[in-house]
N, C-alpha and C positions, 0 to 999 in steps of 0.2 A: 753413583748408586748402582750396585750390581744388578744385572738383568733379573735375577730371581727375586729381587726385592721390589720389583714393580708389579703390583697386583691391581688390576682394574675391573675384576669381576669376583663377586662372592655371592653365595646362596645361603641364606640364613633361615632357620626355623625360629619364629618369634611368637611370643605369647603375652598379651596384655593381662593385667590383673583383673580378677573378678571383684565386683562391688561388694561391700559389707552388707549384712542383713540389717534391716531396721529392727528396733526394739519394740516388743509388745508389753513393756513394763507398765504396771499400774501403781500410782503413788499410794503408799501405805505408811502412815506414821501413827505415833500414839495419839496425836491430836486429830488425825484425820484418817481413820481406819478404812474409809471407803473413798479415797481420792480418785481422781480421774486418770486418764492415760497420760503418761509423760515420756513415752519411748522416743528416743532420738533416731535420726536417720543414720544409715550406714555410710561409710566413706567410699569414695569412688576408687575403682582399681587403678593401678599404675598404667601410664601410657608407655608406648614404645615411640621414642622421638629421635629424629635425625637432627643433628646440629652441625652447621657449616663451620669448618675450621681452616682458615687460610694458611695455616702452617703445615697442613698435611698435603701430600702430593700423591698418595697411593692408598689403597685399601689393605695394605699389608698387615696392619694391626688387627684385621678381622679375618685373616686367612684361615686361622685355625679355630675360629669361633663358629660353632654350628647352631647353638641353642641359646636364646636369651629370653628370660622370663621376668616380667615386671611383678611388683609386689601386689598382693591382695589388699582390698580396703578393709578397714576395721569395722566391727559391728557397732551399731548404735547403742547407747547406754540410757540409763535413767536420767530424769531431770533434763530431758530433751538434749542430751549430749550427742553430738555427731561423731561418728567413728572417724578414725585417722584415714587420710588418703593413702593408697598404696604407693610403694616406691616406684618412681618413674625410671625407666631405663633410657639413658641419653647416649645415642651412638654418634660420636663425632666422626665426620667424614670430610674428604676434601671437597672444595667447591667444584661443581660440575657433576656431582653424584646424582643419579636418578634411581628411582625405585620402580621395579617392574613386577607384574604378576607372572610367575614362572609358567603358567598354563597358556595364557592369552598373549603374553609378552607385551601387553599394554602398559604404557608409562603411567604410573599413578602419582608420582611426586618427584620434585627435583629441588636441589639445594644449590643456590648460586651466590649467596652472600655470606660473608663472615659473620657468625653468630646467629644466622637464620635458623629457626627451629620449626620443624614440620612433624606433626603427629601422624605417624603412618598406621598405628594400631591404637585406637582409643581404649582406655580402661573401661570396664563395666561400670554402670551407674549404681550408686548405693541405693538400697531399698528404703522406702519411707517408713518411719516409725508410726506406731498406732496413734500418736497425737494428731496425725493428719486425717484420720478417719473418724474422729468423733463428730457427732451431730446432735442436734436437739432431741432427735428420736433414737439415737444410738450413742449414749454418752460414755459407755465403757467398752470400746472395741478391744478384743483381746487378740488381735492379729496384726501383723505388720508384713511389709513386703520383703521377700528375699532379695539379695543383691543380684545384679545382672552379671551374667557370665562374661568372662574375658574373651578375647578373640585369639585364635591360634592360626597361623598361616606361614607358609614359606614365601619368602620374598627374595628377589634378585636385586643386588646393588651393583650398578655399573658406573664407572667413572668416564665421563666425557671431558677431556682436558679443555680448559678454558684458555684459548689463545686467539690472538688477532688474525694470524695468517697460518694456514696449514700447507705444508709442502707435499705436493703430489707428483709421483713419478714412478717409473719402473725401478727395479732393483739396480743399484750401482749407477744411478743417474747423477750422483754428486750432491745429494740432498745433505747428508751428514757433513760433508766437507764444507758446504756453504754455511751451514749452521755454525760450525767451528770457527769460520773466518769472520762472520758478522756479529758473533755474540761470544760470551764467555763460556758457552756450553762446551763440554768435552766429550762428544759422542764417540763411540768406537768406529773407526774408519779403516777399511781395507778394500783392496781391488778385487772383490768378489761379491756376488749377489747375497742379499739378505744379511749384510753385516748388522743392520739395525733390526733388532728383535723386540724392541719396546719404544714407545714414543720418547722423544727428547724435547725439552723446551729451552729456548734461549731468548734473552732480552736483547733486542737490537737497538743500539743507540742511533738516534737520528739527529737532525739539525736542532739547534736551540734547546738542548736538553730534553727534547721529546724522544719517545721510544715506543716500540711495539714488540709484542711477543710472537715468536716464531715457533711452530711445532712441527717436528719432523717424525713421520710415522714410517713403519716398514713399507718397503716398496710394494706397488700394486702390480699384479700380473693379469693378462687377459683371462677373464673368467672369475675374477676375485669376487664379484657380486654373487656368484653361485657357490662360493666357498673354496675356490682354488687358492693355494698359496696362503701367505700370512695377512694379506691386505684386508679381508673381510673382518677379521677380529678387531682391527684398528681403525677401520673407516669411520666408526662413530666418533672418533676423537676430532675429526674435522667438521662434524656437523654444527658445532658452535662457532666455527671460525667466521669472521666477517669477509675474509678474502682467501682465495686459493692461489698458490704459486705453483704452476705446472713447470716441471723441469725435465728437459729432454736433452740428451747429450748431442753435440754437433756431429758425432760419428754415426748417428742414426741413419739408416738407409732411407727412411721416409718420415720426416718430422710431422707432417700433416697426418699421416696414418696413425702414428703413435699418440698424437694429441687427441684424435678422434676416439681411439681406443680408451684412453684414460677418461675422457668425457662420458663415454658410454658406460663404463664401469661405475662411475659416480651416479649416473642417472638411474641405472638399474638398482643400485643400492638405495638411493633416496633422491627422487627427482628435484627436491628443493635445493640440492647442492649445485645444480646447474644455474640457479638464479643468483648465486653469489658472484661478487666481482672476481675476475680472473686475470692473472698476469702469466705470461709464458717466458721462461728463461731457457735459452739455448745454452747448455753448459759445455765446459771443456774446450772452449774455443781456442785455447792456447795450442791445441793439437793440430790446428789448421794453419796453412800458410795464408799470405795476404790475398792471393787470388781465390782460394777456396772459400775464405770468409766473405769476400766481396760477392761471390755468387750466391752464397747462403743468404746474405742479407737481402737479396732481390726477391726471395720468396715472400709472398704476402699472406698475412693472417689478419684480415680486416676486423674480425670480431674480438680480437684480443691484443693488448699491447705486448710487444716482443722486445726482449732485451738479450743481447748476446754477451755472455759473461765467461770469466775464467776465475775460479776461486783460488787458483795457484798464483796468478799474476796480478789479480785485482782488477782485471779488465771488466768494465761495465758494472761493477758493484755499486758505486755511487748512484748511477742511473737506475739500477734495479731498486734501490731503497726509495728513490723519488717515485717510481711507478707504483710501488707497494703502498707508499704513503697516500698517493692520489686515490688508489683503489679503496683504501680503508675509509676515505672521507668522501666517497661518492655513494649515492643510494644504490640499492640493488637494481638490476636490469628491469 
């Protein structure tokens, strides 16, 4: 899928339908010229509804949609006939889509299951017909309720990719290369920073026909939580991951410092990310000789499992899968 086809943010102007007016009709027939009230209720206005669709992976189909309006409810009729309900607008979205208020940025709804439907703007209620207002002392009410107005509002739809493991690292840390080796995903790979400009997903086969989903996001740089680089835009995609795989190349001058920087950026963005299970992969170990690798393995990271890997030679890949699987099946810290 070309980069331009990955859309994970849209802002829409939505309006639910207004309710139909109740009827104030009075029964008048040749045999009953002074019949009582028989006005029906108005129909409800159409809802604006989100529906989860597991076949969608992007909000691309909504990119050029700015305004969506549901249908208005029909007016009530005589003989207590209820007006028709307004046409609902059903917006199909990928799993992991959230709805936010554009002013407060508070999350209002989310869709995480295929076929799940969430009403984000309810239609106005239909007005009651005059049949509801008759009483022993007021037998011929000549009034009915108007329909309730619909709701118009701007809403932000954001996609948070649903994956088991999120890859976290600086640009050019080898994340895309690893994804291409352990899954059938074909991300763009080159030896320069910010090759990855959109999230990539891959299904990783594990033992006994088991599998897990790996998500590669654009590299994080120091200051990403304050808006530097590309990382901030995509950090939301790892909020739903059960585990995070930190990737730092063996050529790093200070692996501990780089790991702490990455942790800090995640904590600044969302402190809950620190509570997830973590695994650290030291990548590109094929660039080291035996002595250099031996010295590197002496460095201790007591708070996180460390695996030394090379995506080019396959070194440590099986061990890495084992550590990821263990992380996915352990409770949070």
